[in-house]
N, C-alpha and C positions, 0 to 999 in steps of 0.2 A: 213546269214549275219555274217561275222566275225568281231571281234573287234581287232584292232591293237593299242597297247599302243603308244601314241605319243613319238617320239624320241626327247629327250631334248639334243641338240647338244653343245651349248656353255658352257664354263667353269662356268661362272657366273650363268647361268640359272640352270645348274645341282646342283651347290652349294645352290642356293635358294630353289630348289625343295627338295633336301636332308635335308637341315636345317628345312624347314617347315614341311615336312612329319615326321621327327624325333621328332620335338617339339610337334606336335599334337599326334602322336601315343604313344610316351613315356608319355606325359602329361595325356592322357586318361588312359593308363595303371596304372600310379601312382594314378590317381584319383579313379579308380575302386578299387585298392588295399586299398586305404584309407577308402573307403566306406565299403568294406568287413570287414575291421578291426574295424569298428565302430567309425572312427575318422572323424570329419567334414573336408570337402574339404578345407575350408579356413585355417585350421590348417596345412594341408600339405604344402601349398604355403608359409604360414608364417614360417614354419619350414625351408623351402629352404632359405628364406630371412634371417633367424637367423644365417645362416652360416657366412654371412658377417656382419650383424647388431648386432648380439648377441641375448641373450634370450629376450630382450625387444621387439623384432620383433613379438614374439608370442602374444603380447597384442596390436599390432599395427593396428588392424582393416584392412579395405580394402586397405589402403596404402601399408602395408607390403605384403598383398596378391599379389598386382600388382607388387611389387618389386620382389617377389619370382617367379612369372610367367616370368617376364623380364629376371631374372637370368637363368631360365630354358631354355628359347628360345636362349639366348646368348650361353649357353653351347652346345645346339644342333647344332647351326651354327659353333661354334668353332670346334667340333669334325668332323663335315661334311667337314670343310675346311682342317683339318689335313688329312683326308682320301683322299680328292681330290689331295693334294700335294703328298701323298704317291703313288697314282696311276700314277700321271704324271711323277714321278721320278724313278719308279721301274719297269723295264721290267719283273722281276721275278713275282711281284705281278700281273701285267697284264696277265702274262702267267697262273697263278693260276686262276684268274678270268675267263679266256677263257676256262679253262678245264671244263669237265662235272661236274655240280653242284658247280662250282667255286664260284658263288655269295654266295650260302649258306655256303660253307666251310669258306670263308673269314668272313662272317657275324657272324658265330659261334665262331670265335676267336675275331673279332674286337669289337662286342657289349659287351661281358663279359669283355674284356680287358679295355674298357672304364669304366665299373662299378668298376673294381679292382682299377684303377688309382684314380677315383673320391672318392670311399668309403674308401680306405685304405691310400691314400696320401693327396689328395687335401682337402677334407672336414675336416679330422682331423687336418691338418695344419692351416686351416682358422678358424675352430671352437674351436681349442685348447681343443679337447677331443678325446680320443681313439675311434677307430671303435668298433662297436658291431656286432659280427657275430651271427645272430639269424636266425630262419626259414624265417623271412621276408627278410633278407639279401639275402638268397639263392633264394627266389622267384624273387627278383630283378636281381640277377646274371643271372639266366636262361632266365628271361623275356627280358633281354637286347639283346639276340640273335634276337628275333622277332621284338621287339618294338624300338630298336636302331640300331642294326647291319644291319638288312635287309633294312630298309628305307635308311640308308646312303649308304651302298654298292650297293644296287639295283639302286639308283638314280645316283650315281657317275660313276659307271662302264660304260665305253664307249661302245656304240652299234656299230654293224658292225664288226670292227676288234679290239677287246679289247687289242690285243697285241701291238697296236701302241699307242703312247701318245695321250692324249685327245686333241680335237681341242680347240684352244684358243677361248675365248669368253669374 
């Protein structure tokens, strides 16, 4: 018996799948990293919330944990939507995706690219603090290939003929 992955055809469905898979996989990756580093998981998500709410979010209890989780999911859906638009508008990108190993090639650039934009531009601008390039930063950089890039690129990439624009949905 063989298993065939379901084909997600519509634009909205692929966006929802990509955003959900990315939020879950990256969230689990960040959670495991937090535990490995001896930090409570609640502190991780409060830290995310602190980007918008300030340092007081670190003492905000479950409310700021939920805000941090909501921010994380929102960012996953945002970057999934950006990639969907890029695929729909770029024949060149669709050609790369259709090439041998194309999904991995694109994920290896897109995932770390997201990390670079978020860690070097977005978070420092919102949190009013410079980025810190540490060993943990590099773990996140490379982890974004697997836990961010692949879920987004793999879910958004059109099946069948990736060179043609995505079907509407």
